[in-house]
C-alpha positions as CSV (number, residue, x, y, z in Angstrom):
1,X,12.8,2.2,-20.9
2,X,9.5,0.4,-20.2
3,X,10.9,-3.0,-19.1
4,X,12.9,-1.8,-16.1
5,X,12.1,-0.8,-12.6
6,X,14.1,2.3,-11.5
7,X,14.8,3.5,-8.1
8,X,12.7,6.6,-9.0
9,X,9.7,4.3,-9.7
10,X,10.2,2.5,-6.4
11,X,10.2,5.8,-4.6
12,X,7.2,7.2,-6.4
13,X,5.0,4.1,-5.6
14,X,6.3,3.7,-2.1
15,X,5.3,7.4,-1.4
16,X,1.9,6.8,-3.0
17,X,1.2,3.7,-0.9
18,X,2.5,5.4,2.3
19,X,0.2,8.4,1.6
20,X,-2.8,6.0,1.0
21,X,-1.9,4.2,4.3
22,X,-2.0,7.4,6.3
23,X,-5.4,8.2,4.8
24,X,-6.7,4.7,5.5
25,X,-5.6,4.9,9.1
26,X,-7.8,7.9,9.6
27,X,-10.7,6.4,7.7
28,X,-11.5,3.2,9.6
29,X,-15.2,2.3,9.4
30,X,-17.0,1.9,12.7
31,X,-17.0,-1.7,13.9
32,X,-14.2,-2.7,11.5
33,X,-11.3,-1.8,13.7
34,X,-10.1,-5.4,14.1
35,X,-10.0,-5.9,10.3
36,X,-8.3,-2.6,9.8
37,X,-5.6,-3.4,12.3
38,X,-4.8,-6.6,10.4
39,X,-4.8,-4.9,7.1
40,X,-2.6,-2.0,8.3
41,X,-0.2,-4.5,9.8
42,X,0.1,-6.3,6.5
43,X,0.6,-3.1,4.6
44,X,3.3,-1.9,7.0
45,X,5.1,-5.3,6.7
46,X,5.1,-5.2,2.9
47,X,6.3,-1.7,2.9
48,X,9.1,-2.7,5.2
49,X,9.9,-5.6,2.9
50,X,10.0,-3.2,0.0
51,X,12.6,-1.1,1.7
52,X,14.7,-4.1,2.5
53,X,14.7,-5.3,-1.1
54,X,15.4,-1.8,-2.3
55,X,18.5,-1.6,-0.1
56,X,19.7,-4.8,-1.6
57,X,19.0,-3.2,-5.1
58,X,16.4,-5.9,-5.8
59,X,14.0,-3.5,-7.4
60,X,11.7,-6.2,-8.8
61,X,10.9,-7.7,-5.4
62,X,10.7,-4.2,-3.9
63,X,8.2,-3.1,-6.5
64,X,6.2,-6.3,-6.0
65,X,6.1,-5.8,-2.2
66,X,4.8,-2.2,-2.7
67,X,2.1,-3.5,-5.0
68,X,1.0,-6.2,-2.5
69,X,0.9,-3.5,0.2
70,X,-1.4,-1.3,-2.0
71,X,-3.5,-4.3,-2.9
72,X,-4.2,-4.9,0.8
73,X,-5.4,-1.3,1.1
74,X,-7.6,-1.6,-1.9
75,X,-9.1,-4.8,-0.6
76,X,-9.9,-3.1,2.7
77,X,-11.6,-0.3,0.8
78,X,-13.6,-2.7,-1.3
79,X,-14.6,-4.6,1.8
80,X,-15.8,-1.3,3.5
81,X,-13.1,-1.5,6.2
82,X,-11.9,1.9,5.2
83,X,-14.2,4.7,4.2
84,X,-12.3,6.7,1.6
85,X,-13.3,8.8,-1.4
86,X,-10.0,9.3,-3.2
87,X,-10.2,7.4,-6.5
88,X,-6.6,8.3,-7.4
89,X,-5.2,6.5,-4.4
90,X,-7.7,3.7,-4.0
91,X,-9.9,1.4,-6.0
92,X,-13.3,2.6,-4.8
93,X,-16.8,1.4,-5.8
C-alpha cells in the first residue's frame, strides 16, 4: 500500500541515513570542521528522535525525522562541508 509507512520502510531509511552519516563523518572538508560538527549533531539528534517515535509506533513522525536528518546531510554536501561522491546516498552537484 502506497499511503502507509511501515516499520520496514522506517528501518530501510534509518539504515540508509546512518550509513550516509558514517561516510560524512569520514569526509569532512578541511576548514569546515565546525560546520560539520553542528550538522552531525543535528543528524544524530533527528535519528534519535526517529527511534523515539518508532518505539511509540508513531511511524509518520519517525519517517519525518529520518528525512530531516538526511536533509541536513544533503545540505552539508551541497555547502561543501562534506566531500562525498556517492550519488545514491547524497544529493551531489
